[in-house]
Structures are given as structure tokens and as C-alpha cells.
N, C-alpha and C positions, 0 to 999 in steps of 0.2 A: 364801484364808481363808474359813472358813465363817461364815455370817451369818444371823441371825434379826432381823426388824424388827418394830416395835410401832407400830400405828396410834394416833392420838390417842384414838379411842374406846376402844380396848383399855387404853391407859394410864390413862384416866379410870376405867374399871371396876376395874382392878387396884387403883388408889389407894383407891377407894370400899370394896372388899372388905377391904383391909388396915385401913382406918380403922374400919370396923364391927367387925372382928375384934379390933382393939386391938393386934395384933402381926403379925409376919411379914416375911420378907425380900423375897418376890416370888412370882411365879407359876411353878410347876414344870410343864413340859410334857414328856411322855414319849409313847412309842408302845409298843403291845403287840400281839402276834399276836392277831387277833380277827376275828369277823364273816365274812361271805361273800367279802370281797375281799382279806383278808390282814392289815391293821393297823387299829388305832383309836387315837385320841388319848386320853391320860389327863392330867387336870388335877388339881393339888393346890396348896395354899399351902405354900411352902417356909419353914421357920423357921430353917434354917441352910444354909450352903453345904456340900455334900458333896464329897469328894475327886474324884469322877467328874464333877462338874458343870462346865459352861461357862456363864458368866453373860453375858447380853446386856442392856445398859442403854440406855434411851432414854426421853425425856419424863419423867424422874424415877422410873421403875420398872424392876424387873429381871425378866427371864424367864430361868429356869434350865433347862438341857437337859443330860441325861446324854450324855457323849461318844459312847456307842454309838448314840444316836438321831440324832446330827448328820448323818450321811450321808442319812438319810431326810428330815430337816427342813431341810437346808441351803437357804437362799433363801426360807424361809417368812415370810410376813407374818402376825403374830397380830393379828386384828381383832376388834371386838365389834359385832354388828349387831342391829337390831330388825326383825323381820318380823311384822307384825300384832301379836299378843299375845306372840309368842316373842322372847326376847332370849338371845343366846348368843355364845360365842367362835367365830369362824370362822378357819380356817387356810387361807390362800391359798398352797398348797404347789405350786411348779412341778414337783416330782418325781412327783406323782401321775399315774399313767397310766390308772387306772380307779377308779370308785367303785361301791359297791353301790347298788341302787335306793333304799334307805331313807336313804342318806347317812351311815350309821354307821361304815362301814369303807372302806378304800381300798387300792390296790395301787400299788407303785412299780416 
């Protein structure tokens, strides 16, 4: 069975974004061919469940992933981190075999 996990920090951030926005079902995570290493993550707020979505729910929030991206994202932990002045979602993806130097794209 394929799985995506959500850290406490990521859940808190997703809840905050949805609260500020005033609506939304959860965080949609996708991948697209991009960058120098092959793929990049794409984030958006999901307002509705699409037919191709698989929903993962934990800590009171949902992360929605298109079935086609599950092979690449299987086993990934969605986290939210602060590094200095930067705050961002981080994907701890066990399938990544290589990343570009700038950290914007990855290969599986």
C-alpha cells in the first residue's frame, strides 16, 4: 500500500494556510518534469477531490496526490521547516536518487 505521511509542523502550516484562505480541502502535491535533475514538486491548495486523487489524512489535514505521482512520492514525509529566514515545505522522499545543486529538482 502506498503511503504519504505528514509531520506535525506540516499539518500546522496546512491548517494555518487553509484558515487564512477561508476555504480548501487540503494540500495538493504533484510532480512535473522539470529542472536539471528530472522532476520538481508542485504545491497547490485543493478545493475539491478529483477523480484521480488519492487522499492521505493525518493530524487533522489532508494531502492529495494524483495516482500517477504516487510511484514517485510513495513513502514521502511532507514536512515544514524553518532555516534562518526561510520557511518551506520539505519532502523527505526515499525514492530520490539524485538532486540538482540548487535543490529545485530531483531524480528517482
